[in-house]
Biopython code that builds the backbone (N, CA, C, O; Angstrom):
import numpy as np
from Bio.PDB.StructureBuilder import StructureBuilder

atoms = [
    (1, "MET", "N", (125.442, -12.383, -57.166)),
    (1, "MET", "CA", (126.302, -11.397, -56.590)),
    (1, "MET", "C", (127.283, -10.890, -57.644)),
    (1, "MET", "O", (127.631, -9.709, -57.667)),
    (2, "GLY", "N", (127.716, -11.784, -58.502)),
    (2, "GLY", "CA", (128.665, -11.403, -59.540)),
    (2, "GLY", "C", (128.107, -10.372, -60.488)),
    (2, "GLY", "O", (128.823, -9.461, -60.902)),
    (3, "GLN", "N", (126.824, -10.497, -60.844)),
    (3, "GLN", "CA", (126.224, -9.524, -61.751)),
    (3, "GLN", "C", (126.184, -8.145, -61.115)),
    (3, "GLN", "O", (126.459, -7.147, -61.780)),
    (4, "VAL", "N", (125.844, -8.080, -59.837)),
    (4, "VAL", "CA", (125.787, -6.794, -59.130)),
    (4, "VAL", "C", (127.166, -6.134, -59.152)),
    (4, "VAL", "O", (127.295, -4.957, -59.490)),
    (5, "LEU", "N", (128.179, -6.891, -58.796)),
    (5, "LEU", "CA", (129.533, -6.331, -58.745)),
    (5, "LEU", "C", (130.061, -5.986, -60.130)),
    (5, "LEU", "O", (130.700, -4.949, -60.312)),
    (6, "LEU", "N", (129.799, -6.847, -61.104)),
    (6, "LEU", "CA", (130.270, -6.578, -62.462)),
    (6, "LEU", "C", (129.628, -5.326, -63.018)),
    (6, "LEU", "O", (130.318, -4.469, -63.571)),
    (7, "ASP", "N", (128.340, -5.209, -62.883)),
    (7, "ASP", "CA", (127.650, -4.056, -63.437)),
    (7, "ASP", "C", (128.157, -2.758, -62.833)),
    (7, "ASP", "O", (128.359, -1.776, -63.547)),
    (8, "HIS", "N", (128.358, -2.748, -61.555)),
    (8, "HIS", "CA", (128.764, -1.520, -60.893)),
    (8, "HIS", "C", (130.269, -1.269, -60.956)),
    (8, "HIS", "O", (130.753, -0.260, -60.443)),
    (9, "ALA", "N", (131.001, -2.174, -61.578)),
    (9, "ALA", "CA", (132.437, -1.953, -61.783)),
    (9, "ALA", "C", (132.685, -1.080, -63.006)),
    (9, "ALA", "O", (133.785, -0.557, -63.183)),
    (10, "GLY", "N", (131.683, -0.922, -63.838)),
    (10, "GLY", "CA", (131.797, -0.029, -64.979)),
    (10, "GLY", "C", (131.790, -0.737, -66.321)),
    (10, "GLY", "O", (132.079, -1.930, -66.409)),
    (11, "PRO", "N", (131.456, 0.014, -67.368)),
    (11, "PRO", "CA", (131.316, -0.563, -68.705)),
    (11, "PRO", "C", (132.616, -1.131, -69.284)),
    (11, "PRO", "O", (132.574, -2.086, -70.060)),
    (12, "GLU", "N", (133.760, -0.562, -68.920)),
    (12, "GLU", "CA", (135.024, -1.088, -69.452)),
    (12, "GLU", "C", (135.259, -2.514, -68.991)),
    (12, "GLU", "O", (135.674, -3.362, -69.782)),
    (13, "LEU", "N", (134.996, -2.790, -67.710)),
    (13, "LEU", "CA", (135.189, -4.149, -67.204)),
    (13, "LEU", "C", (134.161, -5.092, -67.813)),
    (13, "LEU", "O", (134.487, -6.234, -68.136)),
    (14, "VAL", "N", (132.921, -4.630, -67.974)),
    (14, "VAL", "CA", (131.893, -5.469, -68.600)),
    (14, "VAL", "C", (132.362, -5.885, -69.995)),
    (14, "VAL", "O", (132.282, -7.061, -70.348)),
    (15, "GLU", "N", (132.842, -4.948, -70.775)),
    (15, "GLU", "CA", (133.287, -5.259, -72.130)),
    (15, "GLU", "C", (134.508, -6.171, -72.120)),
    (15, "GLU", "O", (134.642, -7.031, -72.990)),
    (16, "GLN", "N", (135.387, -5.996, -71.161)),
    (16, "GLN", "CA", (136.557, -6.864, -71.042)),
    (16, "GLN", "C", (136.128, -8.301, -70.739)),
    (16, "GLN", "O", (136.653, -9.247, -71.326)),
    (17, "VAL", "N", (135.182, -8.457, -69.828)),
    (17, "VAL", "CA", (134.687, -9.794, -69.478)),
    (17, "VAL", "C", (134.019, -10.438, -70.685)),
    (17, "VAL", "O", (134.242, -11.617, -70.960)),
    (18, "ILE", "N", (133.211, -9.685, -71.401)),
    (18, "ILE", "CA", (132.533, -10.219, -72.600)),
    (18, "ILE", "C", (133.555, -10.602, -73.660)),
    (18, "ILE", "O", (133.425, -11.642, -74.306)),
    (19, "ALA", "N", (134.569, -9.766, -73.840)),
    (19, "ALA", "CA", (135.597, -10.048, -74.852)),
    (19, "ALA", "C", (136.350, -11.338, -74.553)),
    (19, "ALA", "O", (136.803, -12.013, -75.478)),
    (20, "GLN", "N", (136.491, -11.688, -73.296)),
    (20, "GLN", "CA", (137.180, -12.911, -72.908)),
    (20, "GLN", "C", (136.316, -14.152, -73.150)),
    (20, "GLN", "O", (136.800, -15.281, -73.073)),
    (21, "GLY", "N", (135.051, -13.931, -73.437)),
    (21, "GLY", "CA", (134.133, -15.042, -73.657)),
    (21, "GLY", "C", (133.316, -15.342, -72.415)),
    (21, "GLY", "O", (133.777, -15.156, -71.289)),
    (22, "LEU", "N", (132.107, -15.803, -72.635)),
    (22, "LEU", "CA", (131.192, -16.100, -71.540)),
    (22, "LEU", "C", (130.965, -17.609, -71.504)),
    (22, "LEU", "O", (130.053, -18.112, -72.161)),
    (23, "PRO", "N", (131.781, -18.333, -70.749)),
    (23, "PRO", "CA", (131.659, -19.789, -70.723)),
    (23, "PRO", "C", (130.380, -20.245, -70.034)),
    (23, "PRO", "O", (129.908, -19.607, -69.093)),
    (24, "ALA", "N", (129.836, -21.334, -70.503)),
    (24, "ALA", "CA", (128.623, -21.910, -69.914)),
    (24, "ALA", "C", (129.010, -22.847, -68.775)),
    (24, "ALA", "O", (129.723, -23.830, -68.977)),
    (25, "TYR", "N", (128.537, -22.531, -67.592)),
    (25, "TYR", "CA", (128.759, -23.410, -66.435)),
    (25, "TYR", "C", (127.608, -24.403, -66.283)),
    (25, "TYR", "O", (127.779, -25.507, -65.768)),
    (26, "THR", "N", (126.424, -23.975, -66.747)),
    (26, "THR", "CA", (125.236, -24.832, -66.739)),
    (26, "THR", "C", (124.463, -24.547, -68.019)),
    (26, "THR", "O", (124.853, -23.686, -68.808)),
    (27, "GLU", "N", (123.377, -25.265, -68.222)),
    (27, "GLU", "CA", (122.517, -25.015, -69.386)),
    (27, "GLU", "C", (121.861, -23.640, -69.315)),
    (27, "GLU", "O", (121.408, -23.122, -70.335)),
    (28, "ARG", "N", (121.803, -23.043, -68.126)),
    (28, "ARG", "CA", (121.124, -21.757, -67.935)),
    (28, "ARG", "C", (122.081, -20.577, -67.872)),
    (28, "ARG", "O", (121.642, -19.437, -67.720)),
    (29, "THR", "N", (123.370, -20.827, -67.987)),
    (29, "THR", "CA", (124.347, -19.735, -67.951)),
    (29, "THR", "C", (124.099, -18.782, -69.116)),
    (29, "THR", "O", (123.875, -19.216, -70.246)),
    (30, "VAL", "N", (124.141, -17.503, -68.836)),
    (30, "VAL", "CA", (123.980, -16.490, -69.883)),
    (30, "VAL", "C", (125.309, -16.375, -70.629)),
    (30, "VAL", "O", (126.322, -15.964, -70.063)),
    (31, "THR", "N", (125.284, -16.745, -71.908)),
    (31, "THR", "CA", (126.492, -16.674, -72.732)),
    (31, "THR", "C", (126.349, -15.685, -73.878)),
    (31, "THR", "O", (127.310, -15.439, -74.607)),
    (32, "ASP", "N", (125.166, -15.118, -74.043)),
    (32, "ASP", "CA", (124.914, -14.140, -75.096)),
    (32, "ASP", "C", (125.243, -12.739, -74.576)),
    (32, "ASP", "O", (124.616, -12.283, -73.621)),
    (33, "PRO", "N", (126.214, -12.047, -75.183)),
    (33, "PRO", "CA", (126.603, -10.715, -74.702)),
    (33, "PRO", "C", (125.434, -9.728, -74.634)),
    (33, "PRO", "O", (125.341, -8.959, -73.677)),
    (34, "ALA", "N", (124.557, -9.734, -75.613)),
    (34, "ALA", "CA", (123.425, -8.797, -75.605)),
    (34, "ALA", "C", (122.504, -9.068, -74.419)),
    (34, "ALA", "O", (122.033, -8.137, -73.765)),
    (35, "ARG", "N", (122.256, -10.331, -74.149)),
    (35, "ARG", "CA", (121.387, -10.680, -73.004)),
    (35, "ARG", "C", (122.054, -10.284, -71.689)),
    (35, "ARG", "O", (121.393, -9.779, -70.781)),
    (36, "LEU", "N", (123.362, -10.514, -71.586)),
    (36, "LEU", "CA", (124.067, -10.121, -70.370)),
    (36, "LEU", "C", (123.989, -8.615, -70.173)),
    (36, "LEU", "O", (123.738, -8.149, -69.062)),
    (37, "ARG", "N", (124.200, -7.850, -71.236)),
    (37, "ARG", "CA", (124.122, -6.385, -71.125)),
    (37, "ARG", "C", (122.737, -5.957, -70.663)),
    (37, "ARG", "O", (122.613, -5.042, -69.848)),
    (38, "THR", "N", (121.692, -6.606, -71.173)),
    (38, "THR", "CA", (120.323, -6.290, -70.755)),
    (38, "THR", "C", (120.115, -6.598, -69.277)),
    (38, "THR", "O", (119.519, -5.806, -68.548)),
    (39, "MET", "N", (120.607, -7.742, -68.846)),
    (39, "MET", "CA", (120.476, -8.122, -67.437)),
    (39, "MET", "C", (121.234, -7.149, -66.538)),
    (39, "MET", "O", (120.747, -6.788, -65.467)),
    (40, "LEU", "N", (122.404, -6.729, -66.959)),
    (40, "LEU", "CA", (123.186, -5.791, -66.167)),
    (40, "LEU", "C", (122.514, -4.421, -66.101)),
    (40, "LEU", "O", (122.562, -3.757, -65.065)),
    (41, "ALA", "N", (121.894, -3.996, -67.192)),
    (41, "ALA", "CA", (121.171, -2.720, -67.187)),
    (41, "ALA", "C", (120.004, -2.781, -66.204)),
    (41, "ALA", "O", (119.732, -1.810, -65.498)),
    (42, "GLU", "N", (119.318, -3.914, -66.161)),
    (42, "GLU", "CA", (118.216, -4.077, -65.207)),
    (42, "GLU", "C", (118.749, -4.062, -63.776)),
    (42, "GLU", "O", (118.139, -3.469, -62.886)),
    (43, "CYS", "N", (119.875, -4.709, -63.563)),
    (43, "CYS", "CA", (120.514, -4.727, -62.250)),
    (43, "CYS", "C", (120.900, -3.311, -61.834)),
    (43, "CYS", "O", (120.700, -2.925, -60.683)),
    (44, "ARG", "N", (121.441, -2.552, -62.750)),
    (44, "ARG", "CA", (121.842, -1.170, -62.475)),
    (44, "ARG", "C", (120.621, -0.343, -62.064)),
    (44, "ARG", "O", (120.692, 0.475, -61.147)),
    (45, "GLU", "N", (119.508, -0.568, -62.752)),
    (45, "GLU", "CA", (118.291, 0.193, -62.479)),
    (45, "GLU", "C", (117.651, -0.195, -61.151)),
    (45, "GLU", "O", (117.212, 0.670, -60.394)),
    (46, "THR", "N", (117.598, -1.493, -60.869)),
    (46, "THR", "CA", (116.889, -1.976, -59.682)),
    (46, "THR", "C", (117.800, -2.206, -58.480)),
    (46, "THR", "O", (117.338, -2.202, -57.339)),
    (47, "GLY", "N", (119.086, -2.405, -58.734)),
    (47, "GLY", "CA", (120.008, -2.727, -57.657)),
    (47, "GLY", "C", (119.962, -4.184, -57.237)),
    (47, "GLY", "O", (120.536, -4.561, -56.215)),
    (48, "VAL", "N", (119.277, -5.007, -58.027)),
    (48, "VAL", "CA", (119.078, -6.413, -57.670)),
    (48, "VAL", "C", (119.390, -7.309, -58.871)),
    (48, "VAL", "O", (119.109, -6.956, -60.017)),
    (49, "ALA", "N", (119.972, -8.465, -58.585)),
    (49, "ALA", "CA", (120.190, -9.487, -59.608)),
    (49, "ALA", "C", (119.592, -10.800, -59.098)),
    (49, "ALA", "O", (119.795, -11.188, -57.948)),
    (50, "VAL", "N", (118.862, -11.462, -59.969)),
    (50, "VAL", "CA", (118.294, -12.775, -59.660)),
    (50, "VAL", "C", (118.965, -13.783, -60.591)),
    (50, "VAL", "O", (118.982, -13.602, -61.808)),
    (51, "VAL", "N", (119.509, -14.834, -60.011)),
    (51, "VAL", "CA", (120.203, -15.861, -60.781)),
    (51, "VAL", "C", (119.536, -17.199, -60.517)),
    (51, "VAL", "O", (119.368, -17.606, -59.368)),
    (52, "ARG", "N", (119.160, -17.874, -61.585)),
    (52, "ARG", "CA", (118.496, -19.177, -61.477)),
    (52, "ARG", "C", (119.332, -20.231, -62.185)),
    (52, "ARG", "O", (119.297, -20.353, -63.409)),
    (53, "GLU", "N", (120.073, -20.979, -61.407)),
    (53, "GLU", "CA", (120.881, -22.091, -61.900)),
    (53, "GLU", "C", (121.855, -21.689, -63.012)),
    (53, "GLU", "O", (122.154, -22.503, -63.887)),
    (54, "GLU", "N", (122.349, -20.464, -62.992)),
    (54, "GLU", "CA", (123.258, -20.014, -64.038)),
    (54, "GLU", "C", (124.703, -20.420, -63.782)),
    (54, "GLU", "O", (125.485, -20.556, -64.723)),
    (55, "THR", "N", (125.057, -20.612, -62.534)),
    (55, "THR", "CA", (126.424, -20.979, -62.192)),
    (55, "THR", "C", (126.518, -22.421, -61.696)),
    (55, "THR", "O", (127.456, -23.146, -62.024)),
    (56, "THR", "N", (125.531, -22.817, -60.902)),
    (56, "THR", "CA", (125.516, -24.141, -60.293)),
    (56, "THR", "C", (124.134, -24.750, -60.428)),
    (56, "THR", "O", (123.149, -24.112, -60.057)),
    (57, "PRO", "N", (124.031, -25.969, -60.948)),
    (57, "PRO", "CA", (122.724, -26.624, -61.040)),
    (57, "PRO", "C", (122.098, -26.755, -59.651)),
    (57, "PRO", "O", (122.769, -27.116, -58.684)),
    (58, "GLY", "N", (120.810, -26.457, -59.571)),
    (58, "GLY", "CA", (120.102, -26.610, -58.314)),
    (58, "GLY", "C", (120.282, -25.474, -57.333)),
    (58, "GLY", "O", (119.880, -25.581, -56.174)),
    (59, "VAL", "N", (120.892, -24.368, -57.791)),
    (59, "VAL", "CA", (121.155, -23.235, -56.907)),
    (59, "VAL", "C", (120.657, -21.936, -57.545)),
    (59, "VAL", "O", (120.995, -21.619, -58.685)),
    (60, "ASP", "N", (119.855, -21.198, -56.792)),
    (60, "ASP", "CA", (119.370, -19.878, -57.206)),
    (60, "ASP", "C", (119.832, -18.847, -56.191)),
    (60, "ASP", "O", (120.193, -19.189, -55.065)),
    (61, "SER", "N", (119.819, -17.575, -56.597)),
    (61, "SER", "CA", (120.191, -16.526, -55.653)),
    (61, "SER", "C", (119.543, -15.200, -56.007)),
    (61, "SER", "O", (119.135, -14.954, -57.141)),
    (62, "VAL", "N", (119.467, -14.361, -54.991)),
    (62, "VAL", "CA", (119.056, -12.968, -55.133)),
    (62, "VAL", "C", (120.152, -12.144, -54.495)),
    (62, "VAL", "O", (120.546, -12.406, -53.359)),
    (63, "ALA", "N", (120.652, -11.147, -55.214)),
    (63, "ALA", "CA", (121.740, -10.313, -54.696)),
    (63, "ALA", "C", (121.388, -8.834, -54.858)),
    (63, "ALA", "O", (120.625, -8.450, -55.745)),
    (64, "THR", "N", (121.955, -8.034, -53.994)),
    (64, "THR", "CA", (121.776, -6.588, -54.074)),
    (64, "THR", "C", (123.087, -5.891, -53.738)),
    (64, "THR", "O", (124.018, -6.485, -53.194)),
    (65, "ARG", "N", (123.122, -4.626, -54.078)),
    (65, "ARG", "CA", (124.331, -3.839, -53.866)),
    (65, "ARG", "C", (124.380, -3.282, -52.438)),
    (65, "ARG", "O", (123.358, -3.103, -51.775)),
    (66, "VAL", "N", (125.619, -3.017, -51.996)),
    (66, "VAL", "CA", (125.874, -2.339, -50.739)),
    (66, "VAL", "C", (126.672, -1.091, -51.098)),
    (66, "VAL", "O", (127.675, -1.160, -51.807)),
    (67, "LEU", "N", (126.210, 0.047, -50.598)),
    (67, "LEU", "CA", (126.772, 1.344, -50.969)),
    (67, "LEU", "C", (127.504, 2.002, -49.812)),
    (67, "LEU", "O", (127.153, 1.801, -48.649)),
    (68, "ASN", "N", (128.531, 2.795, -50.139)),
    (68, "ASN", "CA", (129.196, 3.580, -49.110)),
    (68, "ASN", "C", (128.554, 4.965, -49.029)),
    (68, "ASN", "O", (127.563, 5.233, -49.708)),
    (69, "ALA", "N", (129.112, 5.834, -48.207)),
    (69, "ALA", "CA", (128.533, 7.172, -47.995)),
    (69, "ALA", "C", (128.468, 7.998, -49.277)),
    (69, "ALA", "O", (127.633, 8.895, -49.394)),
    (70, "ASP", "N", (129.338, 7.703, -50.232)),
    (70, "ASP", "CA", (129.356, 8.444, -51.496)),
    (70, "ASP", "C", (128.437, 7.837, -52.556)),
    (70, "ASP", "O", (128.360, 8.341, -53.677)),
    (71, "GLY", "N", (127.744, 6.759, -52.201)),
    (71, "GLY", "CA", (126.854, 6.111, -53.158)),
    (71, "GLY", "C", (127.568, 5.160, -54.093)),
    (71, "GLY", "O", (127.004, 4.748, -55.107)),
    (72, "GLU", "N", (128.812, 4.800, -53.767)),
    (72, "GLU", "CA", (129.574, 3.851, -54.581)),
    (72, "GLU", "C", (129.290, 2.433, -54.107)),
    (72, "GLU", "O", (129.191, 2.182, -52.906)),
    (73, "VAL", "N", (129.159, 1.513, -55.046)),
    (73, "VAL", "CA", (128.954, 0.115, -54.699)),
    (73, "VAL", "C", (130.298, -0.432, -54.198)),
    (73, "VAL", "O", (131.298, -0.419, -54.915)),
    (74, "VAL", "N", (130.291, -0.909, -52.952)),
    (74, "VAL", "CA", (131.518, -1.412, -52.343)),
    (74, "VAL", "C", (131.428, -2.897, -52.008)),
    (74, "VAL", "O", (132.428, -3.519, -51.651)),
    (75, "ALA", "N", (130.244, -3.454, -52.123)),
    (75, "ALA", "CA", (130.051, -4.873, -51.821)),
    (75, "ALA", "C", (128.702, -5.307, -52.362)),
    (75, "ALA", "O", (127.912, -4.496, -52.846)),
    (76, "ALA", "N", (128.460, -6.596, -52.269)),
    (76, "ALA", "CA", (127.148, -7.139, -52.633)),
    (76, "ALA", "C", (126.736, -8.119, -51.543)),
    (76, "ALA", "O", (127.575, -8.725, -50.876)),
    (77, "LEU", "N", (125.444, -8.257, -51.382)),
    (77, "LEU", "CA", (124.894, -9.159, -50.382)),
    (77, "LEU", "C", (123.931, -10.090, -51.113)),
    (77, "LEU", "O", (123.131, -9.639, -51.933)),
    (78, "SER", "N", (124.006, -11.376, -50.820)),
    (78, "SER", "CA", (123.112, -12.296, -51.520)),
    (78, "SER", "C", (122.565, -13.359, -50.595)),
    (78, "SER", "O", (123.120, -13.649, -49.535)),
    (79, "VAL", "N", (121.467, -13.926, -51.028)),
    (79, "VAL", "CA", (120.873, -15.096, -50.400)),
    (79, "VAL", "C", (120.886, -16.192, -51.454)),
    (79, "VAL", "O", (120.389, -16.003, -52.565)),
    (80, "VAL", "N", (121.447, -17.323, -51.106)),
    (80, "VAL", "CA", (121.555, -18.457, -52.022)),
    (80, "VAL", "C", (120.666, -19.568, -51.480)),
    (80, "VAL", "O", (120.729, -19.917, -50.302)),
    (81, "VAL", "N", (119.833, -20.119, -52.368)),
    (81, "VAL", "CA", (118.877, -21.154, -51.947)),
    (81, "VAL", "C", (118.879, -22.308, -52.943)),
    (81, "VAL", "O", (119.314, -22.159, -54.085)),
    (82, "ALA", "N", (118.397, -23.441, -52.501)),
    (82, "ALA", "CA", (118.215, -24.566, -53.407)),
    (82, "ALA", "C", (117.060, -24.240, -54.346)),
    (82, "ALA", "O", (116.018, -23.752, -53.911)),
    (83, "THR", "N", (117.247, -24.510, -55.623)),
    (83, "THR", "CA", (116.221, -24.225, -56.620)),
    (83, "THR", "C", (114.888, -24.834, -56.200)),
    (83, "THR", "O", (114.798, -26.011, -55.850)),
    (84, "GLY", "N", (113.860, -23.995, -56.245)),
    (84, "GLY", "CA", (112.511, -24.454, -55.923)),
    (84, "GLY", "C", (112.182, -24.486, -54.441)),
    (84, "GLY", "O", (111.035, -24.747, -54.080)),
    (85, "SER", "N", (113.148, -24.229, -53.573)),
    (85, "SER", "CA", (112.880, -24.293, -52.135)),
    (85, "SER", "C", (112.218, -23.028, -51.605)),
    (85, "SER", "O", (111.544, -23.054, -50.576)),
    (86, "VAL", "N", (112.415, -21.916, -52.320)),
    (86, "VAL", "CA", (111.908, -20.625, -51.883)),
    (86, "VAL", "C", (111.451, -19.847, -53.117)),
    (86, "VAL", "O", (112.080, -19.919, -54.173)),
    (87, "ASP", "N", (110.360, -19.108, -52.974)),
    (87, "ASP", "CA", (109.932, -18.206, -54.038)),
    (87, "ASP", "C", (110.840, -16.977, -53.974)),
    (87, "ASP", "O", (110.772, -16.207, -53.016)),
    (88, "LEU", "N", (111.669, -16.795, -54.967)),
    (88, "LEU", "CA", (112.637, -15.699, -54.941)),
    (88, "LEU", "C", (111.970, -14.330, -54.879)),
    (88, "LEU", "O", (112.569, -13.370, -54.394)),
    (89, "ARG", "N", (110.740, -14.233, -55.364)),
    (89, "ARG", "CA", (110.015, -12.953, -55.252)),
    (89, "ARG", "C", (109.732, -12.622, -53.784)),
    (89, "ARG", "O", (109.637, -11.449, -53.422)),
    (90, "ALA", "N", (109.597, -13.644, -52.942)),
    (90, "ALA", "CA", (109.353, -13.421, -51.524)),
    (90, "ALA", "C", (110.640, -13.026, -50.801)),
    (90, "ALA", "O", (110.597, -12.287, -49.817)),
    (91, "VAL", "N", (111.771, -13.511, -51.279)),
    (91, "VAL", "CA", (113.067, -13.228, -50.646)),
    (91, "VAL", "C", (113.596, -11.854, -51.036)),
    (91, "VAL", "O", (114.274, -11.197, -50.247)),
    (92, "ARG", "N", (113.291, -11.431, -52.229)),
    (92, "ARG", "CA", (113.832, -10.187, -52.787)),
    (92, "ARG", "C", (113.691, -8.970, -51.859)),
    (92, "ARG", "O", (114.687, -8.280, -51.641)),
    (93, "PRO", "N", (112.498, -8.669, -51.297)),
    (93, "PRO", "CA", (112.394, -7.484, -50.422)),
    (93, "PRO", "C", (113.311, -7.547, -49.201)),
    (93, "PRO", "O", (113.871, -6.530, -48.791)),
    (94, "ALA", "N", (113.464, -8.731, -48.624)),
    (94, "ALA", "CA", (114.337, -8.855, -47.446)),
    (94, "ALA", "C", (115.800, -8.644, -47.830)),
    (94, "ALA", "O", (116.561, -8.055, -47.063)),
    (95, "VAL", "N", (116.194, -9.113, -48.994)),
    (95, "VAL", "CA", (117.571, -8.916, -49.447)),
    (95, "VAL", "C", (117.824, -7.430, -49.694)),
    (95, "VAL", "O", (118.858, -6.899, -49.289)),
    (96, "ILE", "N", (116.891, -6.767, -50.350)),
    (96, "ILE", "CA", (117.037, -5.324, -50.600)),
    (96, "ILE", "C", (117.111, -4.563, -49.280)),
    (96, "ILE", "O", (117.977, -3.706, -49.106)),
    (97, "ALA", "N", (116.205, -4.872, -48.350)),
    (97, "ALA", "CA", (116.195, -4.184, -47.057)),
    (97, "ALA", "C", (117.518, -4.401, -46.314)),
    (97, "ALA", "O", (118.041, -3.480, -45.686)),
    (98, "SER", "N", (118.043, -5.601, -46.388)),
    (98, "SER", "CA", (119.318, -5.892, -45.716)),
    (98, "SER", "C", (120.458, -5.110, -46.355)),
    (98, "SER", "O", (121.304, -4.560, -45.649)),
    (99, "GLY", "N", (120.488, -5.055, -47.692)),
    (99, "GLY", "CA", (121.516, -4.282, -48.383)),
    (99, "GLY", "C", (121.442, -2.806, -48.042)),
    (99, "GLY", "O", (122.472, -2.155, -47.862)),
    (100, "LEU", "N", (120.227, -2.273, -47.950)),
    (100, "LEU", "CA", (120.063, -0.868, -47.579)),
    (100, "LEU", "C", (120.496, -0.632, -46.139)),
    (100, "LEU", "O", (121.101, 0.395, -45.832)),
    (101, "ALA", "N", (120.187, -1.580, -45.253)),
    (101, "ALA", "CA", (120.586, -1.440, -43.848)),
    (101, "ALA", "C", (122.105, -1.422, -43.711)),
    (101, "ALA", "O", (122.651, -0.596, -42.979)),
    (102, "VAL", "N", (122.783, -2.317, -44.402)),
    (102, "VAL", "CA", (124.257, -2.328, -44.360)),
    (102, "VAL", "C", (124.788, -1.028, -44.949)),
    (102, "VAL", "O", (125.714, -0.427, -44.405)),
    (103, "SER", "N", (124.203, -0.598, -46.055)),
    (103, "SER", "CA", (124.628, 0.651, -46.695)),
    (103, "SER", "C", (124.499, 1.825, -45.742)),
    (103, "SER", "O", (125.397, 2.664, -45.666)),
    (104, "ARG", "N", (123.409, 1.894, -45.027)),
    (104, "ARG", "CA", (123.215, 2.995, -44.077)),
    (104, "ARG", "C", (124.245, 2.945, -42.956)),
    (104, "ARG", "O", (124.710, 3.983, -42.486)),
    (105, "ARG", "N", (124.597, 1.741, -42.531)),
    (105, "ARG", "CA", (125.635, 1.595, -41.492)),
    (105, "ARG", "C", (126.987, 2.082, -42.018)),
    (105, "ARG", "O", (127.852, 2.491, -41.243)),
    (106, "LEU", "N", (127.159, 2.035, -43.331)),
    (106, "LEU", "CA", (128.397, 2.522, -43.955)),
    (106, "LEU", "C", (128.336, 4.023, -44.262)),
    (106, "LEU", "O", (129.272, 4.585, -44.830)),
    (107, "GLY", "N", (127.225, 4.664, -43.882)),
    (107, "GLY", "CA", (127.103, 6.102, -44.062)),
    (107, "GLY", "C", (126.286, 6.539, -45.257)),
    (107, "GLY", "O", (126.136, 7.737, -45.496)),
    (108, "TRP", "N", (125.749, 5.586, -46.020)),
    (108, "TRP", "CA", (124.949, 5.959, -47.192)),
    (108, "TRP", "C", (123.611, 6.518, -46.755)),
    (108, "TRP", "O", (123.028, 6.075, -45.765)),
    (109, "HIS", "N", (123.136, 7.487, -47.499)),
    (109, "HIS", "CA", (121.806, 8.062, -47.291)),
    (109, "HIS", "C", (121.170, 8.203, -48.662)),
    (109, "HIS", "O", (121.872, 8.487, -49.633)),
    (110, "PRO", "N", (119.852, 8.012, -48.770)),
    (110, "PRO", "CA", (119.200, 8.098, -50.082)),
    (110, "PRO", "C", (119.549, 9.350, -50.887)),
    (110, "PRO", "O", (119.569, 9.300, -52.117)),
    (111, "SER", "N", (119.820, 10.459, -50.223)),
    (111, "SER", "CA", (120.162, 11.678, -50.963)),
    (111, "SER", "C", (121.491, 11.531, -51.716)),
    (111, "SER", "O", (121.755, 12.276, -52.660)),
    (112, "ALA", "N", (122.331, 10.567, -51.297)),
    (112, "ALA", "CA", (123.596, 10.335, -51.991)),
    (112, "ALA", "C", (123.372, 9.647, -53.323)),
    (112, "ALA", "O", (124.207, 9.744, -54.223)),
    (113, "GLY", "N", (122.239, 8.944, -53.457)),
    (113, "GLY", "CA", (121.960, 8.216, -54.686)),
    (113, "GLY", "C", (122.922, 7.056, -54.874)),
    (113, "GLY", "O", (123.543, 6.574, -53.927)),
    (114, "VAL", "N", (123.029, 6.621, -56.128)),
    (114, "VAL", "CA", (123.948, 5.536, -56.487)),
    (114, "VAL", "C", (124.874, 6.088, -57.542)),
    (114, "VAL", "O", (124.426, 6.517, -58.605)),
    (115, "ARG", "N", (126.143, 6.080, -57.262)),
    (115, "ARG", "CA", (127.157, 6.598, -58.192)),
    (115, "ARG", "C", (127.512, 5.506, -59.194)),
    (115, "ARG", "O", (127.936, 4.414, -58.815)),
    (116, "GLN", "N", (127.338, 5.806, -60.450)),
    (116, "GLN", "CA", (127.663, 4.865, -61.517)),
    (116, "GLN", "C", (129.083, 5.092, -61.999)),
    (116, "GLN", "O", (129.523, 6.231, -62.155)),
    (117, "VAL", "N", (129.793, 4.003, -62.232)),
    (117, "VAL", "CA", (131.151, 4.088, -62.767)),
    (117, "VAL", "C", (131.055, 4.261, -64.265)),
    (117, "VAL", "O", (130.189, 3.679, -64.917)),
    (118, "GLY", "N", (131.953, 5.069, -64.808)),
    (118, "GLY", "CA", (132.027, 5.230, -66.262)),
    (118, "GLY", "C", (130.992, 6.115, -66.734)),
    (118, "GLY", "O", (130.898, 6.370, -67.935)),
]
sb = StructureBuilder()
sb.init_structure("model")
sb.init_model(0)
sb.init_chain("A")
sb.init_seg("    ")
for serial, (resi, resn, name, xyz) in enumerate(atoms, 1):
    if name == "N":
        sb.init_residue(resn, " ", resi, " ")
    sb.init_atom(name, np.array(xyz, "f"), 0.0, 1.0, " ", f" {name:<3s}", serial, name[0])
structure = sb.get_structure()
């Protein structure tokens, strides 16, 4: 969920977070700025972030953005599971569908697109 929100907060905040340092919470935490930027670009393109034990050992998640009527990211929705308990590829479509459903309830329509900050 953090990657979704960070990416859509804009490049200035991303650079500020990187400048403060990327501490390792687990062996899988992304601490390389270039890799984080790549992951955020993918998140921006797909609207989805997949995290595998990056923050907490034994915990994976799939997150997606929630948009308002103007196409601005106003929240994120995620499913958190025990590592290995669920195939995250199977969960991903349901998470995306749920994020789109919430977005539509907030007035978003596909014609609004996704408004990028910065």
